[in-house]
C-alpha positions as CSV (number, residue, x, y, z in Angstrom):
1,M,-31.9,4.5,-72.1
2,K,-29.5,6.4,-70.3
3,L,-28.8,10.1,-70.7
4,F,-26.4,13.1,-69.3
5,A,-27.2,16.1,-68.7
6,F,-26.0,19.4,-69.0
7,K,-26.6,23.0,-67.9
8,L,-27.8,24.9,-70.7
9,G,-26.9,28.0,-71.5
10,A,-24.4,28.3,-69.7
11,E,-21.1,29.5,-70.7
12,Y,-19.9,26.1,-70.7
13,Q,-22.6,23.3,-70.9
14,T,-21.2,21.2,-67.6
15,F,-22.2,18.0,-66.6
16,T,-24.8,18.0,-63.6
17,R,-26.9,14.3,-63.9
18,E,-27.4,11.0,-65.2
19,I,-31.4,10.9,-66.3
20,E,-33.7,7.9,-67.8
21,A,-35.4,9.1,-71.2
22,K,-38.9,9.4,-71.5
23,I,-40.7,7.2,-74.9
24,D,-43.1,9.6,-76.4
25,L,-46.2,8.0,-76.0
26,V,-47.1,8.6,-79.6
27,S,-44.1,8.1,-81.7
28,G,-43.1,4.9,-79.6
29,K,-39.3,6.7,-79.8
30,Y,-36.9,8.0,-77.1
31,M,-37.2,12.0,-76.5
32,I,-34.0,13.2,-75.7
33,P,-34.4,17.0,-73.4
34,A,-31.8,20.4,-74.7
35,F,-30.5,20.1,-71.8
36,A,-29.2,16.4,-72.3
37,T,-27.5,13.7,-74.7
38,N,-27.5,9.7,-75.2
39,I,-23.4,10.8,-76.4
40,E,-21.6,8.3,-73.7
41,L,-19.6,10.6,-70.8
42,I,-16.1,10.6,-70.7
43,E,-14.5,9.6,-67.4
44,Q,-14.3,12.0,-64.3
45,K,-10.5,13.8,-64.1
46,E,-9.0,15.2,-60.6
47,G,-9.7,19.0,-61.2
48,F,-12.0,18.9,-64.3
49,Q,-15.2,19.6,-65.5
50,R,-16.7,17.8,-68.2
51,Y,-19.6,19.8,-70.5
52,F,-21.0,19.0,-73.6
53,K,-20.0,20.6,-76.5
54,E,-21.1,20.8,-80.6
55,G,-21.8,17.2,-80.2
56,D,-18.8,16.2,-77.6
57,W,-17.6,15.6,-73.9
58,H,-14.7,17.9,-72.9
59,Y,-12.6,18.6,-70.4
60,I,-12.3,22.2,-68.9
61,E,-10.1,23.1,-65.7
62,D,-12.1,23.6,-62.4
63,N,-10.1,26.1,-60.1
64,I,-12.9,27.4,-58.8
65,G,-12.3,29.1,-55.4
66,T,-8.5,29.0,-55.2
67,E,-7.7,31.9,-53.7
68,Y,-3.8,33.0,-54.7
69,F,-2.3,36.4,-53.9
70,D,0.5,38.2,-56.7
71,S,3.7,39.9,-55.7
72,N,2.2,42.8,-53.4
73,G,0.1,41.0,-51.6
74,N,-3.2,41.6,-53.3
75,Q,-5.7,38.7,-53.2
76,T,-7.8,36.9,-56.4
77,K,-10.4,34.2,-55.6
78,I,-11.0,32.4,-59.3
79,N,-14.6,32.5,-59.8
80,R,-14.9,31.2,-63.5
81,L,-14.5,27.6,-65.0
82,G,-11.3,27.7,-67.0
83,E,-8.7,30.8,-65.2
84,V,-6.1,29.0,-63.8
85,P,-3.7,31.1,-61.6
86,P,-0.5,33.1,-63.3
87,T,3.1,31.2,-63.4
88,D,4.0,33.9,-60.9
89,A,0.8,33.2,-58.3
90,L,1.4,32.7,-54.5
91,F,-0.7,30.4,-52.8
92,E,0.3,32.0,-49.2
93,R,-0.1,35.9,-48.1
94,P,3.7,36.9,-49.0
95,I,5.6,39.1,-45.9
96,I,6.0,42.3,-47.1
97,T,8.4,44.2,-45.7
98,P,7.9,48.1,-44.8
99,S,10.0,50.6,-46.7
100,N,11.7,52.7,-44.8
101,E,8.7,55.5,-44.4
102,E,6.5,53.5,-43.9
103,L,9.1,52.6,-40.7
104,E,10.2,56.1,-39.3
105,S,6.2,56.8,-39.8
106,S,5.1,54.1,-37.3
107,A,8.1,54.4,-34.8
108,R,7.3,58.5,-35.1
109,A,3.4,57.2,-34.3
110,S,4.7,55.6,-31.4
111,R,7.2,57.7,-29.9
112,N,4.3,60.0,-29.8
113,T,2.2,58.4,-28.2
114,L,4.4,57.6,-25.6
115,I,5.1,61.4,-24.9
116,N,1.5,62.0,-25.0
117,K,1.6,60.0,-21.7
118,V,5.3,60.9,-20.5
119,S,3.4,64.2,-20.7
120,I,0.0,63.5,-18.4
121,E,3.0,61.7,-16.2
122,I,4.6,64.8,-16.0
123,E,1.4,67.1,-15.2
124,R,0.7,64.0,-12.8
125,L,3.8,64.4,-11.0
126,T,3.7,68.6,-10.4
127,D,0.3,68.8,-9.1
128,N,1.1,66.4,-6.7
129,K,4.1,68.8,-6.3
130,K,6.7,65.3,-7.0
131,E,9.9,65.1,-8.7
132,T,9.2,65.4,-12.2
133,E,13.1,65.7,-13.4
134,N,13.5,62.1,-14.8
135,W,10.3,62.2,-16.7
136,R,11.9,65.3,-18.5
137,T,14.9,63.8,-19.3
138,Y,12.8,61.0,-20.3
139,R,10.8,62.8,-22.6
140,Q,13.5,64.3,-24.1
141,F,14.6,61.0,-24.3
142,L,11.6,59.8,-26.9
143,R,12.0,63.4,-29.1
144,D,15.8,62.3,-29.5
145,I,14.6,58.9,-31.0
146,P,14.3,60.0,-34.4
147,S,18.5,61.4,-34.3
148,Q,19.1,58.1,-33.5
149,K,22.0,55.5,-35.5
150,G,20.1,53.2,-37.1
151,F,16.3,55.3,-37.1
152,P,13.9,53.5,-37.6
153,Q,15.4,50.2,-38.0
154,S,16.6,49.8,-34.7
155,I,14.9,51.8,-32.0
156,D,16.2,52.1,-28.6
157,W,12.9,53.2,-26.5
158,G,14.7,53.7,-23.3
159,I,12.9,52.6,-19.6
160,A,10.3,55.0,-18.0
161,P,10.8,56.0,-14.5
162,A,10.0,54.0,-12.2
163,E,7.6,55.8,-10.6
164,Y,5.5,55.5,-13.3
165,S,1.4,55.9,-12.8
166,G,0.4,54.2,-16.2
167,N,-2.3,56.6,-16.8
């Protein structure tokens, strides 16, 4: 006799495999283990698991492993049978436009990095008794970036003087 085995004790007792019933040598009757039934299994359906409950087979949606994002870019991975992504779920990471404060902070950090590099260059040129006026002008230009029209969405970073050593 053909039996259909399922996961005993799980929240959803999902189908695992077909097995053959064994005959009890004493009674001569088929033995049906606690984790199996002889009730005919329902057809497999794409995106669903079959589970046994209350003497019958049922379908449960199987989205295990599905990843989705909310509008803030937070990622969620489904790890339970029956869970479905929310109706507003995004299946690709959303592009989140940085706020004006975030843009400003990033621009100031970039500007400060450039100012530090320029200050090092001015110091190097001063030590070698070379002209530093173009570098001092450029450093002041960098310091004035926050007062540019369109800051922080649109920034003119200017051009460093040609004799930059790259250090």
